[in-house]
SERO-4910 file (N, C-alpha, C, O; in steps of 0.05 Angstrom, whole numbers):
BEGIN
 pado doro    nc1    nc2    nc3   cac1   cac2   cac3    cc1    cc2    cc3    oc1    oc2    oc3
  Met    A    -79   1895   2838    -43   1894   2837    -41   1884   2818    -62   1876   2807
  Asn    A    -14   1878   2804     -4   1860   2788     -3   1837   2809     -3   1843   2833
  Lys    A     -2   1805   2798      2   1786   2815     31   1784   2820     38   1768   2838
  Ser    A     49   1799   2806     78   1792   2797     89   1816   2816    113   1824   2816
  Lys    A     65   1828   2835     80   1851   2843     78   1841   2877     95   1845   2895
  Ile    A     57   1830   2879     42   1826   2923     66   1808   2934     75   1810   2956
  Gly    A     76   1787   2913     97   1760   2931    127   1781   2939    142   1780   2958
  Ile    A    128   1797   2918    153   1807   2924    159   1830   2950    177   1830   2966
  Ile    A    141   1846   2947    131   1856   2964    132   1847   2994    149   1855   3010
  Ile    A    117   1834   2998    114   1824   3019    131   1806   3026    128   1795   3047
  Leu    A    156   1799   3009    174   1778   3020    193   1808   3033    203   1808   3055
  Leu    A    195   1824   3020    220   1845   3021    207   1859   3058    225   1869   3072
  Ile    A    190   1859   3064    180   1864   3085    186   1851   3102    196   1861   3123
  Ile    A    178   1818   3098    187   1803   3115    220   1806   3128    223   1804   3153
  Val    A    235   1809   3115    264   1811   3109    268   1829   3129    275   1819   3150
  Leu    A    266   1853   3129    260   1870   3146    252   1882   3174    259   1898   3191
  Gly    A    232   1862   3169    225   1859   3195    239   1841   3216    247   1847   3238
  Ser    A    240   1817   3202    262   1794   3219    293   1807   3226    307   1806   3246
  Ala    A    295   1817   3209    329   1835   3220    320   1849   3244    324   1843   3268
  Thr    A    304   1875   3232    304   1888   3259    281   1873   3283    295   1874   3303
  Ala    A    266   1865   3288    262   1843   3311    291   1829   3327    298   1831   3350
  Tyr    A    305   1813   3301    329   1805   3313    345   1823   3331    345   1823   3355
  Ile    A    359   1839   3314    371   1854   3328    359   1876   3344    380   1880   3357
  Thr    A    349   1887   3350    333   1898   3369    335   1879   3401    348   1884   3421
  Arg    A    320   1862   3395    316   1843   3423    352   1834   3434    356   1831   3458
  Asp    A    379   1829   3407    401   1814   3415    410   1837   3422    412   1834   3447
  Ser    A    418   1862   3415    433   1882   3430    417   1885   3454    429   1897   3472
  Leu    A    398   1878   3459    389   1898   3496    393   1873   3517    400   1875   3541
  Met    A    386   1841   3498    386   1820   3516    414   1797   3508    414   1773   3514
  Ser    A    436   1816   3493    463   1805   3498    458   1777   3486    443   1771   3468
  Tyr    A    475   1757   3503    477   1737   3500    452   1715   3515    454   1690   3514
  Ala    A    435   1727   3524    413   1712   3548    393   1718   3512    369   1713   3513
  Phe    A    402   1726   3490    377   1724   3481    364   1707   3469    339   1709   3467
  Asn    A    384   1678   3457    375   1652   3457    357   1643   3481    348   1620   3478
  Gln    A    350   1655   3504    332   1641   3514    307   1660   3517    289   1655   3534
  Met    A    304   1684   3499    282   1702   3510    270   1700   3479    278   1696   3456
  Asn    A    240   1706   3495    220   1709   3465    220   1741   3453    226   1762   3465
  Tyr    A    211   1736   3425    209   1767   3425    185   1770   3406    175   1751   3394
  Asn    A    177   1797   3404    150   1793   3384    148   1815   3374    135   1830   3388
  Tyr    A    157   1829   3346    148   1856   3338    129   1849   3315    128   1828   3302
  Thr    A    111   1878   3314     91   1890   3307     90   1907   3285     94   1930   3293
  Gly    A     84   1907   3256     84   1938   3246     66   1937   3225     51   1918   3218
  Tyr    A     69   1962   3213     51   1966   3193     51   1964   3161     48   1986   3151
  Ala    A     52   1947   3146     49   1951   3122     29   1962   3097      5   1959   3096
  Ser    A     50   1977   3074     31   1992   3056     41   1979   3028     65   1973   3027
  Ile    A     26   1976   3010     38   1972   2980     19   1989   2970     -5   1986   2970
  Pro    A     40   2020   2958     11   2031   2932     15   2020   2911     26   2001   2901
  Asn    A      0   2039   2905    -14   2025   2871      9   2036   2858     24   2054   2864
  Asn    A      7   2010   2829     33   2015   2813     16   2022   2792     34   2029   2777
  Thr    A     -1   2025   2782    -22   2035   2767    -43   2058   2763    -53   2067   2784
  His    A    -49   2068   2740    -61   2100   2747    -81   2096   2758    -86   2113   2776
  Asn    A   -104   2071   2756   -123   2067   2767   -127   2046   2790   -148   2040   2801
  Gly    A   -101   2036   2795   -100   2023   2809   -104   2028   2841   -100   2051   2848
  Gly    A   -112   2008   2860   -111   2024   2891    -86   2001   2904    -76   1980   2895
  Ser    A    -83   2021   2934    -58   2008   2946    -65   1988   2967    -90   1988   2969
  Leu    A    -58   1975   2979    -55   1953   3008    -44   1957   3026    -20   1961   3025
  Gly    A    -55   1955   3044    -47   1955   3073    -51   1944   3099    -74   1938   3105
  Gly    A    -30   1939   3120    -45   1912   3131    -25   1913   3161    -15   1933   3170
  Thr    A    -24   1887   3173     -3   1885   3192     13   1862   3186      5   1841   3175
  Tyr    A     39   1868   3196     54   1839   3197     74   1834   3219     93   1850   3220
  Asn    A     74   1812   3238     86   1803   3267    112   1784   3253    113   1769   3234
  Val    A    129   1792   3270    145   1771   3271    154   1760   3294    171   1776   3303
  Tyr    A    152   1743   3308    160   1731   3340    183   1706   3325    194   1699   3304
  Gly    A    181   1699   3355    206   1679   3365    227   1674   3383    228   1689   3403
  Lys    A    241   1660   3382    262   1644   3406    284   1655   3397    292   1645   3376
  Gly    A    298   1675   3408    328   1668   3403    336   1665   3371    333   1689   3365
  Glu    A    343   1652   3348    357   1654   3325    337   1644   3306    341   1647   3282
  His    A    309   1628   3317    285   1621   3302    268   1644   3303    267   1660   3322
  Phe    A    256   1647   3283    238   1670   3281    213   1665   3262    220   1660   3239
  Tyr    A    181   1666   3270    166   1665   3244    148   1691   3247    147   1708   3265
  Phe    A    133   1688   3223    116   1704   3215     95   1713   3202     85   1694   3189
  Lys    A     84   1732   3200     54   1718   3188     46   1762   3174     46   1783   3186
  Val    A     42   1756   3152     33   1787   3142      9   1790   3132      8   1782   3109
  Asp    A    -16   1800   3141    -44   1798   3133    -46   1829   3128    -39   1849   3141
  Met    A    -62   1823   3093    -67   1846   3091    -98   1855   3085   -112   1855   3064
  Lys    A   -101   1859   3100   -138   1869   3104   -145   1869   3071   -131   1880   3054
  Gly    A   -159   1860   3069   -178   1862   3046   -173   1850   3024   -192   1844   3009
  Ala    A   -146   1844   3014   -126   1841   2987   -145   1819   2979   -148   1816   2955
  Asp    A   -158   1802   2994   -164   1770   2986   -195   1771   2963   -205   1754   2948
  Gln    A   -203   1796   2970   -225   1811   2946   -214   1818   2932   -232   1824   2917
  Tyr    A   -189   1826   2916   -177   1843   2898   -162   1819   2879   -164   1813   2855
  Glu    A   -144   1805   2904   -130   1792   2893   -136   1769   2874   -160   1764   2874
  Asp    A   -120   1751   2856   -126   1717   2852   -119   1711   2875   -104   1723   2890
  Pro    A   -138   1677   2879   -136   1673   2890   -111   1656   2897   -106   1650   2921
  Leu    A    -92   1647   2874    -76   1631   2870    -48   1652   2884    -26   1645   2892
  Cys    A    -59   1672   2882    -29   1694   2896    -37   1700   2926    -20   1693   2943
  Tyr    A    -64   1713   2936    -65   1720   2959    -93   1717   2977   -109   1736   2973
  Thr    A   -101   1695   2997   -127   1689   3010   -124   1703   3038   -104   1714   3047
  Ser    A   -150   1699   3048   -150   1712   3075   -137   1691   3092   -146   1689   3115
  Ser    A   -122   1680   3086   -100   1660   3104    -71   1681   3114    -59   1683   3135
  Gly    A    -69   1693   3091    -37   1710   3095    -17   1693   3083    -21   1669   3077
  Leu    A      8   1708   3080     30   1701   3085     39   1690   3110     40   1707   3128
  Ile    A     46   1663   3116     71   1660   3141     86   1647   3135     89   1643   3111
  Gly    A    104   1632   3156    129   1633   3142    150   1627   3165    145   1636   3187
  Asn    A    170   1613   3162    179   1611   3194    215   1610   3175    218   1603   3152
  Gly    A    241   1622   3196    263   1632   3183    279   1628   3215    271   1625   3238
  Thr    A    312   1633   3198    337   1619   3224    355   1652   3220    368   1657   3200
  Val    A    353   1662   3234    383   1685   3231    402   1668   3235    399   1655   3256
  Asp    A    424   1662   3219    445   1648   3225    466   1656   3236    476   1644   3255
  Thr    A    477   1681   3224    499   1696   3245    482   1720   3250    460   1730   3243
  Ile    A    510   1725   3272    487   1764   3277    518   1782   3293    528   1774   3314
  Asn    A    524   1796   3282    553   1810   3303    547   1834   3308    552   1854   3295
  Val    A    533   1832   3331    539   1857   3342    567   1879   3355    585   1872   3370
  Thr    A    563   1905   3343    588   1918   3332    576   1940   3353    553   1938   3360
  Ser    A    590   1960   3361    600   1988   3378    579   2002   3369    567   2017   3384
  Asn    A    571   1997   3338    553   2020   3329    529   2009   3333    511   2022   3344
  Thr    A    525   1987   3324    501   1973   3340    486   1988   3359    467   2002   3354
  Val    A    496   1984   3384    499   1991   3409    485   2024   3410    464   2030   3421
  Met    A    504   2042   3396    503   2066   3400    479   2074   3383    467   2094   3391
  Asp    A    473   2063   3364    450   2061   3342    427   2058   3358    411   2076   3352
  Leu    A    417   2040   3380    399   2023   3387    401   2045   3419    384   2040   3437
  Phe    A    422   2067   3425    416   2077   3448    398   2096   3448    382   2103   3465
  Lys    A    405   2108   3416    389   2133   3404    367   2123   3398    354   2136   3381
  Lys    A    359   2105   3405    334   2087   3387    336   2092   3345    319   2090   3328
  Asp    A    354   2096   3344    358   2090   3316    360   2065   3310    383   2056   3308
  Phe    A    340   2049   3308    335   2023   3299    339   2022   3268    338   1998   3261
  Lys    A    343   2039   3247    337   2035   3219    370   2033   3208    375   2021   3187
  Ser    A    388   2045   3223    414   2052   3233    424   2023   3238    440   2012   3224
  Ala    A    414   2013   3260    419   1994   3271    425   1971   3254    445   1959   3247
  Met    A    395   1969   3248    384   1944   3218    411   1943   3207    428   1925   3212
  Phe    A    414   1967   3191    437   1965   3167    475   1972   3169    494   1976   3154
  Glu    A    470   1971   3197    508   1982   3210    507   1945   3221    530   1936   3224
  Thr    A    490   1929   3225    493   1903   3240    497   1884   3217    482   1882   3198
  Pro    A    523   1868   3220    523   1839   3200    510   1825   3213    511   1817   3237
  Val    A    494   1820   3190    467   1792   3200    465   1773   3175    462   1780   3151
  Thr    A    468   1747   3183    457   1732   3152    432   1711   3155    428   1699   3176
  Gly    A    420   1710   3137    392   1686   3147    380   1676   3132    387   1679   3108
  His    A    362   1662   3136    344   1653   3114    314   1640   3111    308   1628   3132
  Phe    A    303   1640   3102    272   1637   3116    253   1622   3089    260   1629   3066
  Asp    A    231   1605   3092    211   1593   3089    181   1609   3087    170   1617   3108
  Met    A    168   1614   3056    144   1627   3064    127   1614   3050    136   1595   3037
  Lys    A     96   1622   3051     75   1594   3039     53   1625   3041     49   1641   3059
  Cys    A     40   1624   3006     16   1644   3013      4   1632   2987     12   1624   2965
  Ala    A    -26   1634   3002    -47   1625   2975    -38   1604   2966    -37   1587   2984
  Ala    A    -29   1592   2938    -25   1571   2932      3   1568   2920      8   1552   2902
  Trp    A     26   1588   2932     52   1593   2919     72   1590   2943     68   1605   2962
  Thr    A     85   1579   2945    117   1573   2968    140   1585   2953    148   1591   2931
  Gly    A    148   1585   2977    177   1605   2964    195   1604   2987    186   1597   3009
  Tyr    A    227   1611   2984    245   1613   3001    270   1646   2996    275   1658   2975
  Ser    A    275   1649   3009    299   1672   3012    324   1673   3027    324   1669   3052
  Asn    A    346   1679   3015    363   1688   3048    382   1709   3041    390   1717   3019
  Phe    A    387   1716   3064    395   1748   3063    424   1754   3078    432   1734   3091
  Thr    A    437   1774   3079    462   1779   3089    465   1808   3082    457   1816   3061
  Asn    A    478   1825   3104    484   1849   3113    514   1849   3119    518   1841   3142
  Asn    A    536   1857   3106    556   1861   3116    566   1884   3136    590   1887   3142
  Gly    A    555   1892   3141    545   1924   3146    550   1947   3137    551   1970   3147
  Thr    A    555   1936   3108    544   1958   3078    540   1958   3066    536   1978   3053
  Asp    A    534   1927   3053    508   1920   3029    481   1900   3047    489   1883   3063
  Phe    A    460   1902   3045    438   1888   3057    425   1883   3025    412   1896   3009
  Ile    A    440   1849   3027    438   1838   3001    409   1807   3010    405   1797   3032
  Gly    A    398   1801   2986    381   1776   2983    376   1764   2956    374   1775   2935
  Tyr    A    376   1745   2961    365   1721   2942    338   1710   2954    334   1701   2976
  Phe    A    322   1714   2936    281   1689   2932    283   1680   2906    291   1688   2884
  Lys    A    276   1662   2914    254   1643   2889    228   1634   2900    228   1618   2918
  Ile    A    201   1644   2889    186   1633   2885    165   1617   2870    157   1627   2849
  Asn    A    154   1593   2880    149   1576   2859    111   1573   2855     99   1555   2868
  Gly    A    103   1583   2845     71   1586   2846     57   1556   2826     69   1536   2816
  Val    A     30   1562   2827     15   1544   2810     19   1556   2776     21   1539   2757
  Asp    A     19   1576   2772     16   1589   2735     50   1602   2739     66   1601   2720
  Thr    A     59   1612   2764     78   1628   2758    105   1624   2776    103   1617   2800
  Asp    A    132   1629   2764    149   1626   2781    167   1649   2780    175   1659   2759
  Phe    A    173   1655   2800    201   1682   2800    224   1679   2820    219   1671   2843
  Glu    A    247   1686   2813    276   1688   2823    296   1705   2817    309   1708   2796
  Gly    A    297   1717   2836    319   1751   2833    334   1748   2862    336   1731   2879
  Thr    A    341   1772   2859    353   1788   2881    342   1818   2884    332   1832   2867
  Tyr    A    348   1826   2918    338   1851   2922    363   1860   2947    378   1848   2963
  Arg    A    355   1888   2939    380   1902   2954    364   1929   2969    348   1942   2956
  Phe    A    371   1935   3000    359   1949   3012    383   1977   3014    406   1970   3017
  Val    A    377   2003   3012    385   2022   3004    376   2041   3029    352   2045   3029
  Pro    A    383   2048   3041    379   2080   3067    368   2103   3047    386   2110   3033
  Gln    A    353   2111   3043    352   2138   3034    338   2157   3052    314   2156   3047
  Gly    A    343   2171   3069    327   2196   3094    301   2177   3119    306   2162   3139
  Thr    A    279   2185   3108    259   2169   3124    251   2148   3117    232   2138   3130
  Arg    A    261   2135   3095    245   2121   3084    265   2095   3068    288   2104   3065
  Ile    A    260   2069   3059    279   2046   3051    272   2043   3024    249   2035   3018
  Ala    A    290   2048   3004    293   2031   2972    298   2009   2967    321   2003   2964
  Val    A    282   1994   2964    287   1967   2964    289   1959   2928    268   1952   2915
  Val    A    310   1960   2918    319   1956   2896    327   1920   2883    346   1906   2887
  Ser    A    303   1916   2866    301   1888   2855    301   1878   2834    283   1884   2819
  Ser    A    321   1859   2823    328   1854   2802    316   1815   2802    325   1795   2814
  Tyr    A    295   1818   2786    291   1782   2789    272   1784   2754    266   1804   2742
  Leu    A    267   1754   2745    259   1731   2730    236   1730   2739    232   1727   2764
  Trp    A    214   1730   2719    186   1714   2725    183   1707   2694    194   1716   2674
  Trp    A    161   1683   2697    159   1661   2683    135   1646   2687    123   1644   2708
  Asn    A    127   1633   2661     91   1619   2666    119   1584   2667    138   1575   2654
  Val    A    107   1579   2684    116   1545   2687    114   1534   2660    135   1523   2653
  Asn    A     93   1532   2641     96   1521   2621    106   1533   2597     98   1529   2574
  Ser    A    133   1558   2607    137   1560   2576    172   1569   2594    179   1570   2618
  Thr    A    186   1575   2568    222   1579   2573    221   1609   2565    243   1620   2568
  Asn    A    203   1624   2555    195   1649   2560    209   1655   2586    202   1641   2606
  Lys    A    230   1676   2590    227   1694   2621    234   1727   2613    247   1736   2594
  Thr    A    220   1743   2637    214   1764   2637    227   1778   2659    221   1772   2682
  Gln    A    248   1800   2652    268   1811   2671    250   1834   2675    236   1848   2661
  Ile    A    258   1832   2712    234   1860   2718    262   1871   2734    274   1857   2751
  Asn    A    272   1905   2724    277   1916   2742    268   1936   2767    270   1959   2758
  Lys    A    260   1936   2791    246   1958   2790    256   1965   2822    269   1947   2833
  Thr    A    250   1989   2836    248   2002   2860    235   2009   2874    222   2028   2866
  Tyr    A    229   2001   2905    199   2002   2918    212   2010   2936    236   2008   2939
  Tyr    A    192   2025   2954    198   2050   2968    185   2032   3000    161   2025   2997
  Ile    A    195   2027   3023    184   2018   3045    185   2049   3066    175   2049   3089
***
């Protein structure tokens, strides 16, 4: 897979996982959540982007206490195919904070119906996190006003840097991730604009 894609896609998975874990626990435990531990595990799949390319799959885990969360993504076998500057068997790790959350009546109704995706999209929330994978580091912040779920990210690599925005859009049983970002070689001033939609 093009190494300009894997970090971006893993980043998007983490945002959704952390928001889902926090909203689910906050609504069920109400204000007592700040004292509660939580642990959310899911499966991530990254389809190929080229005619002869392969897909990647693995697990992600978001855990924490209250507004502070940690995460790890392990794309099994990806270290055998990816550039070691981009991904290694140690996976992607990071930590972050949910800065604000506003549980609404829609949140409660969605959770009562076990519709976690709607709860995530309809609940105003803001947060940020730092991350590290192989030889690169990065950070992101995200905000959902109950209508638009958007974020900003920056990835600092040894050879290549990335900076841009993303927006989550519910589409039936899947989520479209509309991204717009720049990438460039750290030794050059030439930047390449990428506008791409991924699906989770």
